[in-house]
N, C-alpha and C positions, 0 to 999 in steps of 0.2 A: 489532668489535673494533677499538680502535686499533692500528695496527702500528707501530712502531720501528725503525728502521735497526740499534740496537744490540739488537734481540730476538736470541734464540736461532733462528733461523727454522727448524732442524731439529726443534725442538720443536714449534712451531706451522705448520709448513708446509703443512696443508691451509688455513687462514686466509690464507697469503700467496697461495698457488696459487687459491684463491677469488678474490682481487682482482687475477689475472691477473698475477702477478709472476713471471717467470723466475728461479728458484733458483740459487746456485752449486753445484757437484757436487763439492766439496771442505771441508775443515775449515779456516775461515780462520785458528783460533787456530794449528794444526799448520802452516799456511802463514806465518805471521807468525815462529814460532820457528825454522824452517827457513831462512827468508830471512835473519834476524840473524846467522847462521853461513853462509850460501852465497848472497850475493846475487848477481846476475848482472844486474842493469837498474836502473840510475838514469834517473831522466824529471827535468829543469828546467822548471818552467812548469806550476802547479798548475790552470791554469785549464779552462774547459769543452771545448776542445779535447782535451788529455788523458783528461778524464772519457769522452769518446765516441769516442775513437779507441784511443788508448795502453791505456788499464785495462781496454777490454773485448778489445784482443789478447791483453795478460795473464791476463784472465779466460778466455779460450778457451782457451789453453794448458793452466792448470791443469784447467779442465773436462776436458780431452782426456787428461790425465795425461803429457802432454809436458814438462813443469817440475814442480818442489815448491816453487820458489819465487816469491812476486808482485813487482811493481813497487815500487821505492820512489822516490817524489816529493819534491824540494824546489823552494821558490819563492824567489827573489832578490828581487824587483822588490815583492811584496806580502806578506808573512809574516802578515797578517791572514787571507790565503785559508785558510790551513792553521788558523791560532787558530780561525777561526769555521765552516769549513764541512768540515774534516777530523775534527781532534782529537775532539770533542764527538761525533763518531759511528763511532767506531772506524776512522776512514778509509774508511767505506764511503760508497755512494752510489746512488742509484736512476738508471737511464739510462732515457730516456724517448725512444722512437723515433715521429716525430710521420710518419705515412704519408699518402701522397698521396691515399689513398681515405677518410682520416676517421680510420681507426683507430690504435692506438696500441699499441706493442710496449713494454713494461715489464722491467726487468732489474735485481734486485740486485746490485750489483758490490762484491766484497769483496776483489780482488786487490791493491789497494794495502796492501803490508805495511807499511810506515812513511813517514810524512810529516815535514818538516822546513821549517821557516820560517827561512831561512839568515841567520845571523847569527854574527860569528866570537868565539872567546874564552869559549864556554860550552859545555854538553853537547851543544847541536845540531849545532857545526862538529866538535865532536869525533866525535859519531856519522858524519858524513859522512865525516870522516878514516878513520874504522875502515873504512868501505864501499868507499870508494876504495883503500884499500891492501890490501883483499882478492884475492889472485890470480885469485880465481872472477869478479870482476866481467867481465862481458864486453863491453858496451856502454852508452852514455849516449846518449839521445835528449832533444831540447831543444823547446820550443815557446815562444820570448820575444819573438816578433814581430822583422821586420828592424830596427827600431830598437833593439834590444837588442844588435845586433852593431857598433854604433858606440862607438868609443872615441876619433875627433878629430872636430873639425867641418870644414866646407869648407875652411879655410885650414890643414889640416894641424897644428892646436893639439889639446892633449889637453883633453877637456871636462872640465867643471868638477868633477864628481864623480869621475872617473876620473884627474885629475892627483893625487891625494894618496895612491892607491893605488899608482902608479907611483912616486911620491917615498918611501913608507914600507915598499912590498915588498908580499910574500905575507901577512905576518900581518894587513895591513890591509884585505885586499882582500873587499868585500862587493856589488860588482856582477857581473852574472850572468857577464861575460866573465872578472872579476877573482877571482871565485870560483872558477871552473871551472878558470882556469889553476892556482891555489894547489893546488887538489886535485890536478891532475895531477902537481905538484910533489911531493906528497905521495906519489903511487904511484911516481916516479919514485924518491925516496929510499927506498921501500920494495923496491926489484929491478927497476924499470923494465920490470913487465911489462905486456903489451901490451895494447890497448883501443880500440874504435871509437866515434869520436863522431860521433853522427848528428842533424844538423841535420834535423829535421821542420817548419822555419817554411815559410810559403807563399812563397817566393822563387826565381827561378832561379838556378842553381850554388849553392844555399845549401850547400854542403859545403867547396867550396872558400873562401868567403866567411868562413865559420866557422875553417878551418884558417890562413888569412891574420891573422885576429885573434888568435888565439890565440899562433901562433908570434909576431906582431909585440908582444903583450905580456908573452911571457917573454923575446924579448929586449932590451925596455925593461928589464926586472928584471937580466937578465944585464949591460947595461951601466951599472947601478950598482952590480953585485957582490951582489945578492941572491941570484942562482942562479947556478950554474955555466952554462958553455955547452954542457956535456954535455946539459943539461935543454933547451936550445933546440934540440939535434940530436934529441933523442928525441921530441918534439911534433912536428919537422918529418918524421919516418921514418915513412911510411906502412905500414911492417912493423909499427913499433911502436903509434905511435898514427894509425889511420885515421880519415879524414873523408870519408865516402861521401855522393855526392849524392841527394838524395830527391824525390819528387812526394806531396804530400798534399792530399786534397780530401775534406772534408765540411762543408757548412755548419751551424755549431753557434752560432746567435745567442744571446745573453744569458738566462738563464734567465726564462722566462715568466710575468706574474701569472695566466694564464690556464690553464697547466699546474700551478702551483703551489694553483690552486682545484680543479683535476680530481684531482691527489692527494688532495687535502682528503676531498673527495666520497666518494673511494674506500676511506677510513679510515686514509690516512698522515699522522701528526702530524709528522713531519720534512719539512716543507715550506716553510718559511720562505725568502724572499729577502732575503740580507744584501748591503747597500753599506758596503763597509770606508772607513777614514778615506781611502783615494786614491781611492776612486771605484769600485773594481771592484766588480762584479755576479756574486756567487756565490751558491750554493744547496748543500743537500744532494743536489741533484738537476741534470741535465744534460738538456737538449732538442736532438734534432738531427734531420735528415731521416735518411731509411731509406739513402740510397746513399752510399758511402765506397770512397775509392781509398787505399792507401801504397804507392809504389813506391820501393826502396832498392836503389842499389848494393850488391853482394854483397862487401863488402869489411869483414869481421869477423876481424883477425888472433888474436882469443882467442876464438874460436868463437861460435857464437849457438845457439839451440833452432830447430826447422823453423817459422822464422814464417811461411812459405807456408802451412801447415795451418790457419792462422789469420786466412788472408785477402789476406796482405801479398804484393806481387808483388816478386820479387828479379831481377835483373837486371844486364846491365853498364853501363857508364857511357852508351854511347850510347841504351839502352833508358830509363834514366832520364830523358837529354836531351828525347828525343824525345816522351816522357809528357806534360812538363811544358811543352815548346813546344806540344803539341797542344792541352793546356788553355789555358794564358794566352793564346794568339795565334787560338785557333780557336772552340774546343767549348766553354767555360766562360765565361771572363772578360771577352771582348770582347760577348758577348751580356748578362753581366750589367751590363757599363758601358750598352752602348746603351738596354738595358730601364730602367735607374735614372735616366738622364739625359732621356731623353722622359718617363717615369713622375712625374718630378719635373714636368716642364712641365705633366702632368695633374692633379698633386696627388692620385697614386696614394699610398695609406697602406701598400700591400704588397706584394710582386715578384709575388704570385701575380695581382694586379688588372692587372698591366702586360700578362704575357701572355695574361689574358683578352681583352684587347683586341685584335682581329683584327688591326688595322693595326702595331700595336707588334708582336704575333708574327709577321707578315710581314716586317717589318725583322730581326729575330731569325731567320728562317728563311734569307732572302738572306744575310743577314752570315756565317752559319755554312757553311750547305750549299752554296751557290752561290759565295761569293767566299773562303770560308777552307780548306773542304776539298780543292779542287783543289789547294792548295799546301802542305799540311799534312804532316808526316813522318808515317807509320804506326810507332807504336812496337811493332807486332807482338805486344803481349801483350793488347790488348783493341783492338775497332775504335773508330778516330777516327767513323765514321758512327753507332755504337751509340751511343757518348758522347755524342754532339752530339744525336741523339734524345733520351736519356733526360734530358739539362739541358731542352731544350724541351717534351717532353711530358709528364714526370713530375715532375723538380725542381723548375722555378721554378713551375709550376701548382700545385703542393702548397700547399693553403688553410689547412694546419694550421701551415706553417712562418712563424714571425713575425719577418720579415724585411722590410725596407721598402729602397724607393729612397732615401730620406734616408742609411741606412747604407752601402748600395752605392756610392753617387756621390761620398763621403767619399775627398778625396786626387785627384779624377779627373787633374788634371796631372800626377801621380806614375805613373799608370797607362796614359795614352793612347799613349804612346811603343812600350810593348812590346803592348798589346792592340790595337791598329792599324796602329800603323807597321811593324810586323817583317812583316806581310802586305803592306803597301802595298809595302816594299822588296823582297820576293820578285818581285811583280809588276814593278816596274820592273826588276829584273836578271834576268828568264825570258824567253827567246826565245819561248815557248808560251803567254804571255800578255800581253794588251793592259791597261796599268793603267787604261786608259780605260774599261773595262768594269766598273769598280767603282762600285757606287751606293749601298751601304748604307753603307759605311764613310765615304764623304763626306757622307751623311744625318746620321749619327750624329754627324762632328765637327760639322757646322751646328747641329745640335739643341742640341749642348751650348753652343755660343759662344754661340747666341740664349739659353738659360737664364742667362748670366753676364750678360747686358745688365741694369744697375741700378748700384746702389754701395754700399759697407759692407755687403757680404754679403747684401742683400736684393734681390730680384728680382720678376717680375711672373711668374705662370704663364699657360699659355696660355688659360684661361678668365677671365683679367684680376684675379687675387686676388696679394696680396704674400704672398711666400714668403721663409723665410730659408734661403740656400742652405746646404747641407753644408759643413764645414772644408774647407779646401784650402789648401796653404802659397802657390801662386800667384794665389789668387782676387784680392787688391787688384791686383797687378800687371795682370792680365789684365781686370777690370773697369775701369780705370782706360784702358786702350789703347783698351777699346771704348767708353768713355765720349762720344766725338762721334756716337756712333749712339745713337737711341732708339727704344723699341718705337712704333709706328705713326707714326715721324717721316721726316724725309728720309734717305732711304739711298743718296743718291746717291754719297758717298763711302764707301761700304761696301768697295770694291775698295781704296780708298788705304788705309784703317783697318784691313781684315784681313789684308793683305800681310805686315807685319812679323810678324804673329802666326803666320802659315802658313809663312813662312820660318824659324822657330826649330826648328831643327831637334832642341833638347833636348826640343821639346813632342810631336814628330813621329816622330822617329828619323831622317827625311829632311828635307830643305827642300821642302815643297810645292808653292813657287812655280815650281819646276822641273820640274813636272808638270801634266798636263790637269787634276788634282783640285783644283787651286786655283781655277780657272775655275768649277769645278761647287760647290764649298763655298760660294763668293760668291753665287752664283745661290740655292742652297738657303737660305743664310742672309735673304738678302733677301727670301725668299717667307716664311720662317717669322718674320722680324721685321715684316713689313707690318701685323702689329695681333694681336689674340687670334682664336683659334677656326682657325688655320691649320696646326696640327699635323696633324689627318689628311686635310685636301685635298691638301697636299703630300704626305705620305706615299702616299695611295692615285696621285697622279698619276704621282709617279716609281718606285713598285713595278708599277705597271700592276695594281692590284687594280681 
């Protein structure tokens, strides 16, 4: 039997269960009708992370009878996601969890009660206004990536697509920040009811950034007379509009062709992967790893359901900050970046292959267990050591997860100040630790700089093959700075060439030339760049393998 997402799954439950699919324990039509009058949750960002975290949380709440409403999703960047991957399937989707033992868990998710591809001046906008003016709306979550929070460039000038929204007022707003501010203005006009605005994007201090941009947008409109000063005060009042911090963690790669084929072989008809005009890869299914975390600062001035019963951690501000720092400076992100850059040197095509390399695994273990854990804060809600062990022993080794070093190593220059720099700074400032004890971090930095040897975004891997480097906003600058040095060439000027790079605190969060690490990095770099086939011998020697 061929199964469709729009099927009456209760009528043919046996077929779904025979295919190994977990079914909703509620009536989707009843949920849709109830949500229309009693919305409590809107999410902005209809991508894969939403499908594999937020929609599943909403599903769990419904299955447990903790809510009667579903989640409403809105998309501002690429409305075709809604048009192609939500509307034709009654907003349902398949969650495919790719487990490290090779098995999969598949669940039919029907918790999305409505979807909107955000446009102004039509029934879509009117529908969102209706939701935002409903006093029962408790909170909004967003996953729009960090870039979506920018409204000005580095010179403090409004971005070209933001400027018309500021000049023409709330009725013209279609960007994520503009549309959300405009919708909050509608809520303000309808009685200024409280609400929580929860950024669940993957960067530190996300709630503070969210608040700052919304308040700034409101102030820009107030300065031009589009909104009253009272509206600015409303969005800046945490008792009215709260902006909690959060930490989110789940690897959700683009829908994979291998998963599409697997679903087709199991009898699922709705398995096509769509590529929208804007280049977004979406599908009626999403695939992800089995592990996930969501920690939210417990600030919900209009109330909330029992999110903790759906797997969400709630805590105070320090708990969220410590959870985030634990992840991005020690237990996950530094390991990912080190494995990705060394994995690119080895031309590995999957993250699971990087950790299967004993020398790269040893680098990751020292980076996390030996160098990171001694200086990281314990958030108290889960163990940093357990978190780190799950990353190294379960998550990265997952052979079913279609994630690659090429993807992870994108924008490395923007990541290393936090992923390596924070730990370096802690060692410098700590009376109990000696920065000269660090080995894995300088090895990882040296390996990345070795990877950048080349020009025009091209480089040579450790096997002598030409590769195309992943995009990075500072690639051209760094490759040009390194250009006096060549792989296998004269490296006598390495110290002179590398010193300005290592002194750049915007890269490392500290001036490395003021630490013993600079000398180590130059030494490791010269050994890596001496020729091809150097990565493993250097790692084995320096890590004592």
